[in-house]
Kinemage of the C-alpha trace (Angstrom):
@kinemage 1
@onewidth
@group {chain A} dominant
@subgroup {mainchain}
@vectorlist {calphas} color= white
{ca unk a 1} P -26.985 171.161 -44.930
{ca unk a 2} L -25.139 168.408 -43.217
{ca unk a 3} L -24.291 165.082 -45.058
{ca unk a 4} L -25.473 162.714 -42.302
{ca unk a 5} L -29.248 162.185 -41.181
{ca unk a 6} L -30.479 163.673 -37.933
{ca unk a 7} L -33.842 163.014 -36.618
{ca unk a 8} L -36.258 165.001 -34.496
{ca unk a 9} L -37.950 162.981 -31.898
{ca unk a 10} L -41.185 164.338 -30.078
{ca unk a 11} L -42.490 162.600 -26.713
{ca unk a 12} L -45.647 163.778 -25.419
{ca unk a 13} L -45.952 162.611 -21.662
{ca unk a 14} L -48.475 163.157 -18.776
{ca unk a 15} L -47.379 165.821 -16.505
{ca unk a 16} L -46.631 163.513 -13.554
{ca unk a 17} L -43.858 161.731 -15.560
{ca unk a 18} L -41.897 165.079 -16.182
{ca unk a 19} L -39.042 164.205 -13.905
{ca unk a 20} L -39.030 160.494 -15.175
{ca unk a 21} L -38.617 161.676 -18.664
{ca unk a 22} L -36.181 164.457 -17.851
{ca unk a 23} L -33.882 161.942 -15.990
{ca unk a 24} L -34.204 159.355 -18.736
{ca unk a 25} L -33.379 162.011 -21.508
{ca unk a 26} L -30.307 163.436 -19.556
{ca unk a 27} L -29.115 159.939 -19.410
{ca unk a 28} L -28.982 159.637 -23.237
{ca unk a 29} L -26.401 162.219 -23.416
{ca unk a 30} L -27.626 163.899 -26.719
{ca unk a 31} L -25.084 166.441 -27.935
{ca unk a 32} L -27.999 168.942 -28.715
{ca unk a 33} L -29.765 168.722 -25.371
{ca unk a 34} L -33.735 168.775 -25.516
{ca unk a 35} L -36.743 171.187 -25.123
{ca unk a 36} L -39.519 170.904 -22.861
{ca unk a 37} L -43.056 172.639 -23.048
{ca unk a 38} L -46.660 172.245 -21.709
{ca unk a 39} L -49.297 171.588 -24.410
{ca unk a 40} L -52.931 170.784 -24.428
{ca unk a 41} L -53.815 167.382 -26.069
{ca unk a 42} L -57.162 167.318 -27.996
{ca unk a 43} L -58.639 164.117 -29.181
{ca unk a 44} L -61.909 162.335 -29.421
{ca unk a 45} L -60.961 159.557 -27.044
{ca unk a 46} L -61.974 159.896 -23.417
{ca unk a 47} L -59.934 157.136 -22.230
{ca unk a 48} L -57.536 158.357 -19.325
{ca unk a 49} L -58.936 161.672 -19.124
{ca unk a 50} L -60.279 163.183 -15.959
{ca unk a 51} L -63.762 164.476 -15.603
{ca unk a 52} L -62.555 167.852 -15.869
{ca unk a 53} L -60.572 167.328 -18.690
{ca unk a 54} L -63.423 165.589 -20.543
{ca unk a 55} L -65.629 168.633 -19.829
{ca unk a 56} L -62.758 171.105 -21.297
{ca unk a 57} L -62.141 168.962 -24.147
{ca unk a 58} L -58.310 168.933 -23.531
{ca unk a 59} L -55.708 167.105 -21.592
{ca unk a 60} L -52.615 168.797 -20.141
{ca unk a 61} L -49.381 167.081 -21.357
{ca unk a 62} L -45.673 167.779 -21.622
{ca unk a 63} L -43.702 167.780 -24.954
{ca unk a 64} L -40.172 166.735 -25.093
{ca unk a 65} L -38.197 167.258 -28.421
{ca unk a 66} L -34.706 166.067 -29.037
{ca unk a 67} L -32.377 165.851 -32.174
{ca unk a 68} L -30.551 162.665 -32.473
{ca unk a 69} L -28.314 161.414 -35.300
{ca unk a 70} L -29.090 158.205 -37.064
{ca unk a 71} L -26.472 156.120 -35.448
{ca unk a 72} L -27.904 156.962 -31.979
{ca unk a 73} L -31.573 156.403 -32.894
{ca unk a 74} L -31.829 152.724 -32.678
{ca unk a 75} L -30.471 152.529 -29.191
{ca unk a 76} L -32.503 155.432 -28.019
{ca unk a 77} L -35.742 154.026 -29.169
{ca unk a 78} L -34.814 150.529 -27.600
{ca unk a 79} L -34.120 152.178 -24.344
{ca unk a 80} L -37.122 154.393 -24.525
{ca unk a 81} L -39.369 151.217 -25.203
{ca unk a 82} L -37.548 149.394 -22.533
{ca unk a 83} L -37.471 151.787 -19.768
{ca unk a 84} L -40.773 153.829 -20.319
{ca unk a 85} L -43.032 150.846 -21.241
{ca unk a 86} L -46.542 151.220 -20.265
{ca unk a 87} L -45.984 154.962 -19.313
{ca unk a 88} L -48.524 156.084 -21.861
{ca unk a 89} L -45.859 158.333 -23.307
{ca unk a 90} L -46.704 158.974 -27.130
{ca unk a 91} L -43.756 159.351 -29.454
{ca unk a 92} L -42.730 160.094 -33.222
{ca unk a 93} L -39.653 160.292 -35.027
{ca unk a 94} L -39.235 162.793 -38.270
{ca unk a 95} L -36.066 163.587 -40.194
{ca unk a 96} L -34.570 166.655 -40.035
{ca unk a 97} L -34.442 168.060 -43.652
{ca unk a 98} L -32.338 171.197 -42.611
{ca unk a 99} L -30.780 172.775 -39.517
{ca unk a 100} L -28.721 175.606 -38.549
{ca unk a 101} L -28.610 178.814 -36.887
{ca unk a 102} L -28.896 182.334 -38.233
């Protein structure tokens, strides 16, 4: 295990913001890059869901994940909150307990 703390940042964004989020993440210059994949979001609130999404009981979203170190985290979070304010992107940050390749 590494002796410095890294974090996993997850962003869930509406599909129409895909290019905006990709551009934002590319400008952050993460040494590890990031991953993107489509997800279905399920929740009790119907706010922001189309009629079709309400009937299906899910909303399509895009999930972005990236690894970032503790030194870069404050700048990243500040930029995220400033540049993508009001976008409806949900995020969370978790410590990475172990990482590697096998």
